[in-house]
C-alpha positions as semicolon CSV with decimal commas, in nm:
position;residue;x (nm);y (nm);z (nm)
1;M;10,562;10,854;18,309
2;V;10,267;10,616;18,274
3;N;10,114;10,520;18,610
4;E;9,806;10,334;18,488
5;N;9,761;9,977;18,616
6;L;9,701;9,729;18,333
7;S;9,737;9,404;18,528
8;V;9,438;9,169;18,551
9;D;9,360;8,836;18,715
10;L;9,205;8,534;18,545
11;C;9,111;8,275;18,804
12;G;9,430;8,335;18,997
13;V;9,650;8,365;18,688
14;K;9,811;8,709;18,688
15;L;9,844;8,890;18,355
16;S;10,057;9,203;18,319
17;N;9,788;9,342;18,090
18;P;9,459;9,215;17,940
19;M;9,593;9,168;17,586
20;I;9,597;8,814;17,440
21;P;9,646;8,711;17,075
22;A;9,357;8,476;16,994
23;S;9,398;8,111;16,904
24;G;9,471;8,046;16,538
25;T;9,600;8,397;16,469
26;F;9,942;8,387;16,639
27;G;10,062;8,032;16,576
28;F;10,230;7,886;16,883
29;G;10,375;8,223;16,978
30;I;10,735;8,131;16,903
31;E;10,684;8,222;16,536
32;M;10,675;8,589;16,640
33;A;10,955;8,576;16,897
34;D;11,210;8,725;16,656
35;E;10,978;9,011;16,561
36;F;10,919;9,166;16,904
37;D;10,945;9,087;17,275
38;L;10,651;8,859;17,345
39;N;10,661;8,957;17,710
40;V;10,470;9,277;17,629
41;L;10,162;9,052;17,594
42;G;9,952;8,957;17,896
43;G;9,888;8,610;17,756
44;I;9,900;8,407;17,437
45;S;9,628;8,166;17,326
46;L;9,797;7,899;17,117
47;K;9,684;7,743;16,793
48;G;9,396;7,499;16,840
49;T;9,523;7,147;16,901
50;T;9,364;6,804;16,851
51;R;9,470;6,453;16,949
52;E;9,612;6,360;16,609
53;P;9,799;6,585;16,366
54;R;9,568;6,746;16,111
55;F;9,655;6,875;15,766
56;G;9,339;7,084;15,757
57;N;9,087;7,161;15,486
58;P;9,157;7,181;15,112
59;T;9,251;7,518;14,962
60;P;9,142;7,788;14,903
61;R;9,077;7,844;15,273
62;I;9,054;8,224;15,293
63;A;8,802;8,469;15,151
64;E;8,830;8,843;15,195
65;C;8,523;9,039;15,304
66;R;8,440;9,401;15,373
67;S;8,573;9,470;15,724
68;G;8,667;9,108;15,780
69;M;8,756;8,768;15,641
70;I;8,630;8,413;15,619
71;N;8,861;8,123;15,696
72;S;8,820;7,749;15,678
73;V;9,164;7,626;15,782
74;G;9,022;7,312;15,939
75;L;9,223;7,298;16,263
76;Q;9,556;7,230;16,096
77;N;9,793;7,142;16,380
78;P;10,075;6,899;16,472
79;G;9,880;6,717;16,745
80;I;9,874;6,728;17,124
81;D;10,202;6,541;17,182
82;V;10,398;6,793;16,973
83;L;10,229;7,076;17,159
84;V;10,325;6,937;17,498
85;N;10,673;6,809;17,414
86;E;10,794;7,080;17,175
87;K;10,579;7,391;17,138
88;L;10,507;7,468;17,503
89;P;10,868;7,432;17,626
90;A;10,996;7,638;17,332
91;L;10,754;7,921;17,406
92;R;10,823;7,920;17,780
93;R;11,194;7,967;17,712
94;V;11,122;8,310;17,561
95;Y;10,794;8,410;17,726
96;G;10,701;8,457;18,091
97;G;10,333;8,553;18,055
98;A;10,020;8,340;18,065
99;I;10,023;8,050;17,818
100;I;9,676;7,938;17,714
101;A;9,649;7,595;17,551
102;N;9,353;7,587;17,310
103;I;9,206;7,238;17,276
104;S;8,967;7,105;17,012
105;G;8,811;6,762;16,977
106;F;8,557;6,555;16,788
107;S;8,445;6,346;17,087
108;I;8,435;6,393;17,462
109;E;8,706;6,128;17,494
110;E;8,936;6,331;17,267
111;Y;8,872;6,647;17,468
112;E;8,951;6,460;17,790
113;E;9,276;6,313;17,659
114;C;9,404;6,637;17,508
115;C;9,304;6,856;17,802
116;A;9,464;6,616;18,048
117;K;9,795;6,625;17,859
118;A;9,786;7,005;17,824
119;A;9,701;7,052;18,191
120;Q;9,985;6,827;18,303
121;A;10,237;7,035;18,110
122;P;10,405;7,274;18,355
123;E;10,415;7,552;18,096
124;T;10,035;7,569;18,063
125;D;9,856;7,829;18,274
126;I;9,501;7,809;18,134
127;I;9,311;7,553;17,927
128;E;9,081;7,703;17,663
129;V;8,833;7,453;17,520
130;N;8,693;7,518;17,173
131;V;8,346;7,363;17,162
132;S;8,276;7,474;16,804
133;C;8,390;7,136;16,669
134;P;8,139;6,889;16,520
135;N;8,051;6,598;16,749
136;V;8,121;6,291;16,535
137;H;7,901;6,079;16,763
138;N;7,602;6,310;16,732
139;G;7,547;6,367;16,361
140;G;7,811;6,637;16,327
141;M;7,633;6,901;16,538
142;A;7,886;7,127;16,709
143;F;7,924;7,070;17,083
144;G;7,881;7,441;17,146
145;T;7,540;7,475;16,982
146;S;7,370;7,276;17,259
147;A;7,372;7,368;17,627
148;S;7,373;7,004;17,731
149;S;7,658;6,910;17,495
150;A;7,869;7,209;17,601
151;A;7,805;7,120;17,966
152;S;7,907;6,759;17,904
153;V;8,241;6,867;17,758
154;T;8,294;7,113;18,041
155;S;8,225;6,855;18,311
156;A;8,451;6,598;18,145
157;V;8,752;6,824;18,100
158;K;8,724;6,977;18,447
159;K;8,776;6,631;18,594
160;V;9,114;6,592;18,421
161;C;9,256;6,946;18,442
162;G;9,341;6,954;18,811
163;E;9,401;7,308;18,934
164;K;9,443;7,459;18,587
165;P;9,158;7,702;18,506
166;V;8,929;7,591;18,223
167;F;8,775;7,850;17,990
168;I;8,511;7,733;17,742
169;K;8,524;7,914;17,407
170;L;8,170;7,947;17,278
171;S;8,030;7,971;16,928
172;P;7,809;8,270;16,843
173;N;7,615;8,059;16,593
174;V;7,335;7,996;16,842
175;T;7,001;8,150;16,933
176;D;7,067;8,182;17,308
177;I;7,431;8,232;17,409
178;V;7,336;8,296;17,773
179;S;7,178;7,955;17,833
180;I;7,487;7,781;17,694
181;A;7,726;7,995;17,899
182;K;7,525;7,930;18,216
183;A;7,522;7,556;18,144
184;C;7,903;7,564;18,120
185;E;7,927;7,762;18,443
186;D;7,698;7,516;18,621
187;A;7,913;7,228;18,488
188;G;8,222;7,378;18,651
189;A;8,378;7,610;18,392
190;D;8,616;7,860;18,549
191;G;8,563;8,111;18,270
192;I;8,416;8,175;17,926
193;T;8,579;8,292;17,603
194;L;8,349;8,453;17,348
195;I;8,296;8,489;17,066
196;N;8,433;8,240;16,819
197;T;8,375;8,310;16,448
198;L;8,036;8,342;16,286
199;L;7,948;8,120;15,990
200;G;7,991;8,299;15,656
201;M;8,019;8,241;15,282
202;R;8,143;8,420;14,968
203;I;8,071;8,336;14,604
204;D;8,292;8,405;14,302
205;I;8,032;8,547;14,063
206;Q;8,261;8,506;13,760
207;R;8,321;8,136;13,817
208;R;7,984;8,077;13,985
209;T;8,149;7,881;14,264
210;P;8,210;7,938;14,637
211;V;8,536;8,120;14,704
212;I;8,631;7,872;14,977
213;A;8,675;7,505;14,888
214;N;8,474;7,407;15,196
215;K;8,199;7,651;15,081
216;M;8,150;7,807;15,426
217;G;8,387;7,917;15,697
218;G;8,436;8,131;16,005
219;F;8,369;8,502;15,956
220;S;8,582;8,730;16,173
221;G;8,724;9,082;16,173
222;Q;8,608;9,428;16,268
223;A;8,256;9,373;16,129
224;V;8,170;9,126;16,408
225;F;8,279;9,352;16,696
226;P;7,929;9,482;16,790
227;I;7,799;9,125;16,806
228;A;8,087;9,022;17,029
229;V;8,033;9,318;17,262
230;R;7,663;9,234;17,288
231;M;7,731;8,869;17,376
232;V;8,000;8,957;17,630
233;Y;7,757;9,200;17,793
234;Q;7,476;8,944;17,805
235;V;7,689;8,663;17,944
236;S;7,868;8,883;18,199
237;H;7,533;8,979;18,347
238;A;7,414;8,620;18,362
239;C;7,731;8,445;18,488
240;R;7,968;8,504;18,778
241;I;8,282;8,363;18,613
242;P;8,530;8,580;18,418
243;I;8,514;8,631;18,042
244;M;8,785;8,663;17,780
245;G;8,622;8,876;17,511
246;C;8,715;8,849;17,146
247;G;8,570;8,922;16,806
248;G;8,672;9,215;16,587
249;V;8,904;9,381;16,839
250;A;9,144;9,609;16,651
251;S;9,238;9,899;16,881
252;A;9,293;10,009;17,239
253;E;8,949;10,171;17,226
254;D;8,799;9,833;17,137
255;V;8,972;9,670;17,434
256;I;8,826;9,928;17,671
257;E;8,479;9,892;17,520
258;M;8,494;9,512;17,548
259;M;8,601;9,536;17,911
260;M;8,327;9,785;17,990
261;A;8,084;9,528;17,850
262;G;8,216;9,274;18,103
263;A;8,537;9,114;17,976
264;S;8,823;9,064;18,222
265;A;9,073;9,014;17,939
266;V;9,056;9,068;17,563
267;Q;9,178;8,861;17,271
268;V;9,282;8,996;16,932
269;G;9,224;8,763;16,638
270;A;9,181;8,858;16,273
271;E;9,364;9,188;16,320
272;N;9,683;8,988;16,386
273;L;9,651;8,837;16,039
274;R;9,613;9,180;15,881
275;N;9,890;9,330;16,094
276;P;10,121;9,087;16,281
277;Y;10,219;9,367;16,521
278;A;9,858;9,453;16,611
279;S;9,864;9,306;16,962
280;K;10,191;9,481;17,047
281;E;10,064;9,814;16,916
282;I;9,738;9,785;17,110
283;V;9,930;9,715;17,433
284;E;10,142;10,025;17,371
285;N;9,837;10,242;17,304
286;L;9,623;10,110;17,589
287;P;9,778;10,312;17,878
288;L;9,765;10,627;17,664
289;K;9,396;10,579;17,594
290;M;9,335;10,499;17,963
291;K;9,502;10,826;18,057
292;D;9,284;11,015;17,809
293;L;8,973;10,863;17,969
294;G;9,089;10,912;18,328
295;I;9,120;10,538;18,395
296;K;9,387;10,467;18,656
297;D;9,322;10,094;18,694
298;I;9,193;9,881;18,404
299;N;9,002;9,665;18,653
300;E;8,774;9,954;18,748
301;I;8,601;9,949;18,409
302;I;8,525;9,574;18,392
303;G;8,150;9,537;18,355
304;V;8,066;9,902;18,434
305;I;7,772;9,899;18,192
306;E;7,456;9,807;18,384
């Protein structure tokens, strides 16, 4: 009989375990409902959503890499109204865990509108704000590459989200992740998600052209795990708000390592694309690995590395 406690708390939202499929790697959750019981997952971060429906970037969008992949999907999604009116109710009918609405935008006004609608939906437990999008009013520079821009988004969305916790998902494509995380905390963020994908590129040497139509894309997978652990560690020591750690997580051992670095919950991304049952299998293996390591309560290891 397994007696280990896996439950965690994210700003008052109770999760039965720290496992969360990352945005963009698990659709809107309902796509996997016929494959296994979604209720084994502590939370689900839904596909990134914008104000208007988006078809996404031209193909090819995917490039394989050693120990990872590059994607340039381009935020393909049906738009915020479909999320609120169709996707969220459909998921809640089959899933009782934490539902995390992931919001993207190309202006502060778009972030405000989408976050307000997602927060008003009764099915939403947490708002996760992706600040890796290019700011169309500022020359295309991503909101998350500037502390002041990230803080501006944070402040704006906090005003419209009511009591729903707001986590800001940060880009690792910066020189100082700590200053940006602290700026978000100071602007009212309830939590931080990190890391998003790194910028990568592959070239077809036979055709002498980039593999991806958009030339560059987000690099993710097991190869980025040490970078993610390092950034989670740095931010957890600089900020007082909880962190959802992600980036290259592929096993129960990885979850424990990420939590020891300072994460209160852990997201699994690219591994879901390689193995759609990855999150379920990690949840099943986690209490066994905890028992091996003498961990009775998963909370006791959060941020144990000084």
